[in-house]
N, C-alpha and C positions, 0 to 999 in steps of 0.2 A: 664270898665276894658278891656284892650286888651288881648285877649286869644292867646297864642302861638300854642296850639295844638287842642283845642276844635273847632269843625267846625260847630256846631249847630247854624243856623241863629236865631232860636227862643230864645236861651239863650243870644246871643249877643244883640238881640232886647230888651229883657226884662231887661238886664243889663243896656243898654243905657237909657231905660225909668226910671229905678230905680235911676240912677245917677242924672237925671233931677228932679225926684219927689221921694225923699227918705221917703216915707210913710211906715208904718208898713205893710199895705196891699201889696204894691209892693215888699217889702222885703220878705215877706212870700211866695208870688207867685214865686219869683226868686229862693228862697231857695228850694221850693218844686220841681221845674223843675231841678235844679242843682243836688239834691240828687238822683232823679230818673235816670238822665243821668250818674252820677258817679257809681251807682250800676251796670248799664249795662256795663260800661267801665271796671270796676274791674272784672266783671264776664267773659269778653271775650278778654280783651287786656292783653297779656302776661306781658308786662312791666308796665301797669297801668299808663302811663304818663298823659293821658287825665284825668283820675280819680283823680290823685294827684293834677293836676291844679285846678280841680273843688273843691276838698277838701280845698285847700288853700283859694279859693274864699269864700267858706262857712264859714271858720274861720273868714275871714274879716267881713262878714255879721253878724256873731254872736257877734263879738266885737262891731259892730256899732248898734246892736239891743237893747242895754241896757237891757240885761237879758230877752229877749223874748224866752219863753220856746218852742214855736213852731219852731223857727229857731234852737234852741239847739237840738231839736229832729231830725231835718233834718241833722244837722251836725253829730249827733250820728249814724244815719242810714248810712251815708257815711263812717264814721270811722269803723263801724262794718262790712260793705261790704268790705272794704279794707282788714281787718284782715281775713274775711271769704273766700274771693276769691283770691285777688291779691297775698298774701303771699303763698297760697297753690299752685298756678300756677308756681310761681318762687321760689320753695322751696329750702332751703339751706341744705347743708350736715351737718351743725353745729347742734349738739343735743340740742341746746338751741335757744330761739327766738333771732332774730337780734335786733339791736338798734332801727331800724325803727318800727318793730313790737311792741316792748316794749313801744315806744313813742305813738303809736296809742292807745294802751290800757290805757296808762297813761292819754291821752287826754279824753278818755271815763270816766275814774275814776274821773277826774276833773269835768266833767259834772254831774256825779252822786252826787258828793259832793256839787255842786252848786244848783242843781235843785231836788226838791222832786217830781220826775215825774216817774211813773211806766214804761213808754215807754223807757226812758233813761236807767233805771235799767235793763230792759229786754234785750236791745241791748248790754249793757256792759256785762251782764252775758253770752250772746251768744258768744261774742268775746273771753271771758276768757275760756269758755268751748272749743272753737275751738283751742285755744292756747295749752291747756292741752292735748287735743286729738291728735293734729298734732305732738307734740313732745314727747308724752308718758312720761310726767314729773314724774308721780308716779312710773315709772319703769326706772328712769334715770340710776341706777347702772348697768342695763343690757346692756347699750350702749358700743360699742367697740371704739367709737370715743373719742378723747381727748377733754376734756372740758376746755375752757379758764376760769381762776379763776375770772378775771374781769367781764366777761359775766355772770358767775354764781352768783357773788355777786349782780350784777344789777338785775338779775332775782329774786333772793331771796328778795331783797328790794321791788320789784314790788309786789310779792306775799304776803309779810308781809302787804302791804297796802290793798291788795284784801281781806285778812282774816279779817282785822280790819273793812272793810266796810260791812262784813257779807253778801256777795252775795251768791246766792243759787248754789254754785259750790263746788266741792271737792278740794278746794284750800289748806286745811290743810295737806292732804296727799302729795300733790305735794311739798309743802313747807318743810315738814319733810324730804322727800326724798332728796331734794336739799341741805338741811343743813347737812345731813349725808354724802352726796357725796362731800361736800366742802373739807373735810380733804383729801380725796383721790385726788381730783383735785389739792390741794395745794402741796401734796407730788409729784405728777406727774410734776407739774411746777418746783418744786425744783430740781428734777432729770434732767429735760431738761436744766435748767440753769447750773447745774453742768457739764453736757455733753458738753455744748457749751464752757465751760471754759477749760475742760480737753482735748477736741479733738485737738485744735491747738498745745497744749503741746505734745501730743502723736505723732502727725503727724511729728513734727520737731525733737523730742527727740529720737524716736525709730531708725530712720536712723543713727543718730549720734552714738547711743549706738552700733548698729550693725557694723558700720565702724571702730569704735575706736579700738577694739581688733586686727583686721587684720592690721591696720596701725601701731599700737604699735609693734605687732609681727614682721612685716616687718622691722621696724626701728631698733629694738633691735637685730634681727638676722644679719642684714646688718652691724650694728656697731660692733658686735662681730667678724664677719668674716673679715671685711676690716680694722678695727681699726680707721675708720673715725668718725667724730662727726656729730651730727644732721644737722648742717648748711651745711657742706660739702656734705652730702648725698642729701640734698634738691637741692643744686646747680647742682650736677651731674645729678639729675633727670631732672632739667630744661634744661640743655644742652644735655641731653641724653648721657652722658659719663659714661656708666655703665659697671662695671666689671662683670664676671660670678657670683661673690658672691651676686650681686644684684638679680640675677635670683633665688637664693636659698631663699632669703628673700621674693620674690614675691610668690614663691611656698608655703612657710609657711603661708603667708597672705591668699592665696587662700584656703588652708586646714582649717585655722581657720574660714574663712567665711562659708565654706561648713558645718563644724561642727555646727556652729550657726544655719544655715538653718535646719539641721537635728534635732537639739534640739527643735526648734520652731515647726517642723512637729510632733514630738513625743508628745509635750505638747498639741498641737491642737487635736490630735487623742484621747488623754486621758481626754479631757474636753467635 
C-alpha cells in the first residue's frame, strides 16, 4: 500500500512484505505495528491524519483476515485510541458527538457483535465511557448550546444499541436524558424554522407599513388642497412642478412619520 502521510520505513517495509507473502503471521505483525503507531499519532497529532490513514489500512487488513480475532483486537485498539485522544484534542463546541465519533464507536460495536473477545469489549467500553464523559450526556439538559435534532436522533440510536449490548457503562442514564431532551430540541428547531420564515416577511413588510400612512396622508392632503388627481400629483412630483399646497402635504407626511416613530418608541419602552 502507498501511504500518503505515514513516514515510518518499518511500516512500509512490513506492508511490502505482507503484499508479497499474505500469511497470517505477516498480517498480525503488520497489524501490531500499525496499531502501536496509530495510538501514538492520535495521542500527539492534533488533526490525526496519519492515525486515520493507519486506521483505514487496519480495516483493510481486518477484511482480508477472514475474521482473525488478533487483527480485530488491533483494529479495536486503534479505534479506541482515536475516540480517546484524537476527538479530545480537536473537540467540538457541539454538545453531542460528531458523525465521525459516532462512526468510530459504531465500528467498535460491530467488532463486539462479531467477536466474543474480552479485549474488544473492554476497548469498546472505554470508548463509550470517554464519549459520555466528554459530552456530559447524562446532564445534557444543562447545556446552553442548541442541539441539532438529527444529531440527537443519531446519538439516541447509537446509545440504544449500546444498551442492548449490555456494556458496563451508564448508558441508560445518558439515553434517558437524550430522549427527554429530544422534545426540547424539536421545539427549538421548530422555532428556528418559524423565525427563518417570518424574518423576511417582517424585514420587507414593516418598512412598507411605516411608509404607507405618510404617503397616503401626503396624497390625500395634496388632493384636497389642489383639487388634482393622484396621476397628476405623481406627474408633478416627477417633473418637480410643485405648488405650495404640496409643501403642506409633505409636512403632514412628516408629522405622521414622526408620530409613528414616537409610538414605536413608547411600545418599546413598555415591553
